[in-house]
C-alpha positions as CSV (number, residue, x, y, z in Angstrom):
1,M,28.1,-71.8,-13.7
2,K,26.8,-75.3,-13.3
3,D,23.4,-74.2,-14.5
4,D,25.0,-72.7,-17.6
5,K,26.7,-76.0,-18.4
6,K,23.4,-77.9,-17.8
7,E,21.6,-75.4,-19.9
8,A,24.2,-75.8,-22.7
9,A,24.0,-79.5,-22.4
10,N,20.2,-79.4,-22.4
11,Q,20.2,-77.2,-25.5
12,G,21.9,-79.9,-27.4
13,E,19.0,-82.2,-26.5
14,V,16.3,-79.6,-27.1
15,S,14.7,-79.1,-30.5
16,P,15.5,-75.9,-32.5
17,A,11.9,-74.7,-32.1
18,T,12.3,-74.8,-28.3
19,R,15.6,-73.0,-28.5
20,L,14.0,-70.4,-30.7
21,L,11.2,-70.0,-28.2
22,E,13.7,-69.7,-25.4
23,K,15.6,-67.0,-27.4
24,R,12.4,-65.1,-28.0
25,R,11.5,-65.3,-24.3
26,M,15.0,-64.0,-23.4
27,M,14.5,-61.2,-26.0
28,Y,11.1,-60.2,-24.6
29,E,12.6,-60.2,-21.1
30,N,15.4,-58.0,-22.3
31,Q,12.9,-55.7,-24.0
32,E,10.9,-55.4,-20.8
33,K,14.1,-54.6,-18.9
34,Y,15.0,-52.0,-21.5
35,K,11.5,-50.5,-21.3
36,M,11.6,-50.3,-17.5
37,K,15.1,-48.7,-17.6
38,K,13.9,-46.3,-20.3
39,K,10.9,-45.4,-18.1
40,E,13.1,-44.9,-15.1
41,F,15.4,-42.7,-17.1
42,Q,12.5,-40.6,-18.3
43,Q,11.2,-40.2,-14.8
44,Q,14.7,-39.2,-13.6
45,E,15.0,-36.8,-16.6
46,F,11.6,-35.3,-15.7
47,Q,12.7,-34.9,-12.0
48,F,16.0,-33.3,-13.1
49,R,14.2,-30.9,-15.4
50,Q,11.8,-29.9,-12.5
51,K,14.7,-29.4,-10.2
52,E,16.5,-27.4,-12.8
53,K,13.5,-25.2,-13.3
54,E,13.1,-24.7,-9.5
55,L,16.8,-23.7,-9.3
56,R,16.4,-21.3,-12.2
57,D,13.4,-19.7,-10.6
58,K,15.2,-19.4,-7.3
59,D,18.2,-17.9,-9.0
60,Q,16.0,-15.4,-10.7
61,E,14.3,-14.5,-7.4
62,I,17.7,-14.1,-5.7
63,Q,19.0,-11.8,-8.6
64,E,15.9,-9.7,-8.3
65,S,16.3,-9.5,-4.5
66,I,19.9,-8.4,-5.0
67,I,18.9,-5.7,-7.5
68,N,16.3,-4.4,-5.1
69,F,18.7,-4.4,-2.2
70,A,21.3,-2.6,-4.4
71,S,18.7,0.0,-5.3
72,Y,17.8,0.4,-1.6
73,L,21.4,0.9,-0.7
74,D,21.9,3.4,-3.5
75,M,18.9,5.4,-2.4
76,N,20.0,5.2,1.2
77,Q,23.5,6.6,0.2
78,K,21.8,9.4,-1.6
79,Q,19.7,10.3,1.4
80,I,22.7,10.2,3.6
81,K,24.6,12.6,1.2
82,N,21.5,14.9,1.1
83,S,21.3,14.9,4.9
84,K,24.9,15.8,5.2
85,N,24.5,18.6,2.7
86,N,21.4,19.9,4.5
87,T,23.2,19.7,7.8
88,K,26.1,21.8,6.5
89,E,23.7,24.3,5.0
90,L,21.8,24.5,8.3
91,E,25.0,25.0,10.2
92,E,26.1,27.8,7.9
93,Q,22.6,29.4,8.2
94,N,22.8,29.1,12.0
95,K,26.2,30.9,12.0
96,R,24.9,33.7,9.8
97,K,21.8,34.1,12.1
98,D,24.1,34.1,15.2
99,K,26.2,36.8,13.6
100,E,23.0,38.7,12.7
101,I,21.7,38.4,16.3
102,E,25.1,39.6,17.6
103,E,25.0,42.6,15.3
104,K,21.4,43.4,16.3
105,R,22.4,43.2,20.0
106,K,25.2,45.5,19.4
107,L,22.9,47.9,17.5
108,L,20.4,47.6,20.4
109,V,23.1,48.5,22.9
110,I,24.0,51.5,20.8
111,L,20.4,52.6,20.3
112,K,19.8,52.3,24.0
113,E,22.8,54.5,24.8
114,K,21.5,57.0,22.2
115,A,18.0,56.9,23.8
116,K,19.5,57.6,27.3
117,R,21.5,60.5,25.9
118,I,18.4,61.9,24.2
119,E,16.4,61.6,27.4
120,K,19.0,63.5,29.4
């Protein structure tokens, strides 16, 4: 604050040309500060855009991964369903074959008895 008062007091003693030069110097300093801040902002904006692109790419990758995993799960469910159907079919086929074997055994027993009677 004391410097401000001294500066104000000194300005009264300083020529208008000196004051104008001082104002110009302050203006250039402010312009330089503005340029630096603008450059910093542009760098930050660039970094944010890069990060945003990385996030978008990662999001796309995750979405594709989810889609692939969902397809895998769907295919897996279909295979499980098909396996269950095949198992049922095989069980039914085994039952039919067991019945057929049993019938053939009975027929074999009957035929053996007929063969014994014929031999006698």
